[in-house]
C-alpha positions as CSV (number, residue, x, y, z in Angstrom):
1,M,-3.2,15.3,-23.9
2,T,0.1,17.0,-23.2
3,S,2.5,16.9,-20.2
4,Q,5.6,18.9,-19.3
5,P,9.1,17.4,-19.8
6,P,10.0,14.6,-17.4
7,G,11.7,15.7,-14.2
8,R,9.9,19.1,-14.0
9,P,7.2,19.7,-11.4
10,Q,3.9,20.6,-13.0
11,A,2.3,24.0,-12.5
12,A,-0.4,23.7,-9.8
13,G,-1.5,25.3,-6.5
14,A,1.1,25.4,-3.8
15,E,-1.0,23.1,-1.6
16,A,-1.4,20.3,-4.2
17,P,0.5,17.1,-3.2
18,L,3.6,16.5,-5.4
19,V,3.7,13.0,-6.9
20,L,6.6,11.4,-8.8
21,V,5.7,8.9,-11.5
22,A,8.6,6.7,-12.8
23,D,7.9,4.4,-15.8
24,D,10.0,3.7,-18.9
25,E,6.9,3.4,-21.1
26,P,6.2,6.7,-22.8
27,D,2.5,5.8,-23.3
28,V,2.1,5.2,-19.6
29,L,3.6,8.5,-18.6
30,G,1.7,10.2,-21.4
31,A,-1.6,9.0,-19.9
32,V,-0.9,9.0,-16.2
33,V,0.8,12.3,-15.8
34,P,-2.0,14.5,-17.2
35,F,-4.6,12.3,-15.4
36,L,-2.9,12.9,-12.1
37,Q,-2.7,16.6,-12.9
38,R,-6.4,16.8,-13.6
39,S,-7.0,15.0,-10.3
40,G,-5.4,17.8,-8.4
41,F,-1.7,16.7,-8.1
42,R,1.5,18.3,-9.1
43,V,3.6,15.7,-11.0
44,I,7.2,14.9,-11.7
45,A,7.9,12.3,-14.4
46,A,11.0,10.1,-14.7
47,A,11.8,7.5,-17.4
48,D,14.1,5.3,-15.4
49,G,14.9,4.4,-11.8
50,M,18.2,6.4,-11.4
51,L,16.5,9.6,-12.6
52,A,13.6,8.8,-10.3
53,L,16.1,8.7,-7.3
54,D,17.7,12.0,-8.3
55,E,14.3,13.7,-8.6
56,I,13.1,12.2,-5.3
57,R,16.1,13.5,-3.5
58,R,15.9,16.9,-5.1
59,H,12.1,17.6,-4.9
60,R,11.0,15.4,-1.9
61,P,7.7,14.4,-3.3
62,D,4.7,13.6,-1.2
63,A,4.2,10.2,-2.9
64,C,5.9,8.1,-5.6
65,V,4.5,5.7,-8.2
66,L,7.3,3.4,-9.4
67,D,7.2,0.8,-12.2
68,V,8.8,-2.5,-11.1
69,L,10.5,-3.0,-14.5
70,M,12.7,-0.1,-15.5
71,P,16.2,0.4,-16.9
72,G,19.0,1.7,-14.7
73,A,17.3,0.8,-11.5
74,D,13.9,-1.0,-11.2
75,G,11.2,0.1,-9.0
76,R,12.1,-2.3,-6.2
77,E,15.7,-1.2,-6.2
78,V,14.6,2.5,-6.0
79,L,12.3,1.5,-3.1
80,R,15.0,-0.4,-1.2
81,T,17.4,2.5,-1.7
82,L,14.9,5.0,-0.3
83,R,14.2,2.8,2.8
84,R,17.9,2.4,3.4
85,E,18.2,6.1,3.4
86,E,15.3,6.2,5.9
87,N,13.2,8.1,3.3
88,W,9.6,7.0,4.2
89,V,7.8,8.7,1.2
90,P,4.7,6.6,0.4
91,V,5.4,4.4,-2.6
92,V,2.9,2.6,-4.9
93,L,4.5,0.0,-7.1
94,L,3.3,-0.8,-10.6
95,T,3.7,-4.6,-10.9
96,Q,3.2,-6.8,-14.0
97,V,2.9,-10.2,-12.3
98,G,-0.4,-11.5,-10.8
99,E,1.1,-13.9,-8.4
100,A,0.3,-13.3,-4.7
101,V,4.0,-13.9,-3.8
102,E,5.0,-11.0,-6.0
103,R,2.7,-8.7,-4.2
104,A,3.8,-10.0,-0.8
105,M,7.4,-9.2,-1.8
106,A,6.5,-5.7,-2.8
107,L,4.9,-5.0,0.6
108,E,7.6,-6.7,2.6
109,E,10.2,-4.5,0.8
110,G,8.5,-1.4,2.1
111,A,5.9,-0.5,-0.6
112,D,2.8,1.1,0.8
113,D,0.6,-0.4,-1.9
114,Y,0.8,-1.9,-5.4
115,L,-1.2,-1.9,-8.6
116,N,-1.1,-4.4,-11.4
117,K,-0.7,-3.4,-15.0
118,P,-2.8,-2.7,-16.9
119,F,-4.7,-0.5,-14.5
120,D,-7.5,2.0,-14.4
121,P,-6.1,5.5,-13.8
122,H,-9.0,6.2,-11.5
123,E,-7.8,3.3,-9.3
124,L,-4.2,4.7,-9.3
125,V,-5.5,8.1,-8.1
126,A,-7.5,6.3,-5.3
127,R,-4.4,4.4,-4.2
128,V,-2.2,7.5,-4.2
129,R,-4.8,9.4,-2.1
130,A,-5.1,6.5,0.2
131,V,-1.4,6.2,0.9
132,L,-1.2,10.0,1.4
133,R,-3.9,9.7,4.1
134,R,-2.0,6.9,5.8
135,T,1.3,8.8,5.9
136,R,2.7,9.2,9.3
137,T,5.2,12.0,10.1
138,G,8.3,11.7,12.1
139,G,9.1,8.0,11.3
140,P,8.2,5.0,9.2
141,P,4.6,4.7,8.1
142,L,2.6,1.6,9.0
143,A,3.6,-0.1,5.7
144,N,7.2,-0.2,6.9
145,A,6.8,-0.9,10.6
146,P,8.1,-4.3,11.7
147,V,5.4,-4.5,14.4
148,L,1.8,-3.3,14.3
149,V,0.1,-2.5,17.6
150,S,-3.6,-1.9,18.0
151,T,-6.0,-1.3,20.8
152,F,-7.1,-3.9,23.4
153,G,-3.6,-5.6,23.3
154,L,-3.6,-6.7,19.7
155,R,0.0,-7.0,18.3
156,L,1.3,-8.4,15.0
157,D,4.9,-9.2,14.4
158,R,5.3,-8.8,10.6
159,V,8.8,-10.3,10.5
160,G,8.1,-13.4,12.7
161,R,4.6,-13.8,11.2
162,R,3.0,-14.1,14.7
163,A,0.2,-12.2,16.5
164,W,-0.8,-11.8,20.1
165,L,-3.9,-10.6,22.0
166,G,-2.6,-9.5,25.3
167,E,-0.3,-12.3,26.5
168,R,-2.1,-15.0,24.4
169,E,-0.5,-15.9,21.1
170,L,-3.1,-16.2,18.4
171,V,-3.4,-19.3,16.2
172,I,-4.2,-17.9,12.8
173,T,-3.9,-19.5,9.3
174,P,-1.3,-17.9,7.0
175,K,-4.0,-16.3,4.9
176,G,-5.8,-15.1,8.0
177,L,-2.6,-13.4,9.2
178,T,-2.0,-11.8,5.8
179,L,-5.6,-10.5,5.9
180,L,-5.2,-9.1,9.4
181,E,-1.9,-7.4,8.4
182,Y,-3.3,-5.8,5.3
183,L,-6.4,-4.5,7.1
184,M,-4.2,-3.1,9.9
185,V,-1.8,-1.4,7.5
186,H,-4.9,0.1,5.7
187,Q,-6.5,1.2,9.0
188,G,-9.6,3.3,8.5
189,E,-10.0,2.5,4.8
190,A,-13.0,0.6,3.4
191,V,-11.3,-2.2,1.5
192,E,-13.4,-4.0,-1.1
193,R,-13.7,-7.8,-1.0
194,S,-12.3,-7.9,-4.6
195,R,-9.2,-6.2,-3.4
196,L,-8.7,-8.5,-0.4
197,L,-9.3,-11.5,-2.7
198,E,-6.5,-10.2,-4.9
199,V,-4.2,-9.7,-2.0
200,L,-4.8,-13.2,-0.6
201,W,-5.2,-15.4,-3.6
202,G,-4.1,-13.5,-6.7
203,F,-5.6,-13.4,-10.1
204,D,-4.9,-17.0,-11.1
205,D,-6.9,-18.8,-8.4
206,V,-10.6,-19.4,-9.0
207,V,-11.8,-18.3,-5.5
208,G,-15.0,-16.4,-4.8
209,T,-15.3,-13.4,-2.5
210,R,-17.0,-15.6,0.1
211,A,-13.5,-17.0,0.8
212,V,-12.7,-13.5,2.1
213,D,-15.7,-13.6,4.3
214,S,-14.5,-16.9,5.7
215,R,-11.1,-15.5,6.6
216,V,-12.7,-12.5,8.3
217,A,-14.9,-14.9,10.2
218,E,-11.8,-16.8,11.2
219,L,-10.2,-13.6,12.5
220,R,-13.3,-12.6,14.4
221,R,-13.5,-16.1,16.0
222,V,-9.8,-16.0,17.0
223,L,-10.1,-12.5,18.4
224,G,-13.4,-13.2,20.1
225,E,-15.0,-10.3,18.3
226,D,-18.7,-9.6,17.9
227,A,-19.4,-8.6,14.3
228,A,-22.4,-6.5,15.5
229,D,-20.2,-4.5,17.8
230,P,-16.6,-4.8,16.4
231,R,-13.5,-3.6,18.2
232,W,-11.3,-4.1,15.2
233,I,-12.9,-5.3,11.9
234,A,-16.1,-3.7,10.8
235,T,-18.2,-4.8,7.8
236,V,-18.8,-2.2,5.1
237,P,-22.2,-3.1,3.7
238,G,-22.1,-4.0,0.0
239,S,-18.4,-3.4,-0.2
240,G,-15.9,-5.1,2.2
241,Y,-14.3,-4.4,5.5
242,R,-12.6,-1.7,7.5
243,F,-10.1,-1.9,10.4
244,V,-11.7,0.6,12.8
245,A,-9.3,0.5,15.7
246,E,-6.2,2.7,16.1
247,V,-3.0,1.2,14.7
248,K,0.6,2.3,15.5
249,G,3.9,1.0,14.2
250,A,6.7,-0.2,16.4
251,D,10.3,-1.4,15.9
252,A,9.9,-4.4,18.3
253,L,7.4,-6.2,20.4
254,R,7.0,-4.9,23.9
């Protein structure tokens, strides 16, 4: 497989989304860039964080894939710089640590999603397409909103780690709140149980997918939701769950 030199957009149709991929491992770029191209994207490649920032500012890509560990500026530093500049381009971070706290930090710093190395390139394409679908124009996407607001008076303060239904503050376990946050940020997506298990417990904990079902049952109980006629969280048979209600981002609670 061949790719064009790093930093140069790939030849493709004008309507194809432009994706920047930054990674200091040549083997990763050599595999990911042509795979994304074959999947219908135009691609810019960068071998370090500083070059990635230059290319993002120059070409304004539709989405970015950033390795966490890079010379010059790592993926998180690039991400923080973009958000300080109020650049809300969707970002998928490539992480190398399986701890849940590592993933939580990535999302808190403004990443739209993450993927652990080594990864299946098909999964990367799916994540990129998902964050592109979630992109909101004219302001921060849901992944960067301090407050998430949904229908029927549901509000989640991501900074204070609290949630309300109308005027009533909800009593939710930390993992239940993390689950609710993740589903709301990924509104409309069918999220597999295995993915939610990874988000909540990480790779090192021996926990079955039934633990995810237990946390969903907790949320439904707290929200007073009927699983057969859900307002917010619908079951996707044989797969996982989907947050079906509309979600908007806000800067503060109202």
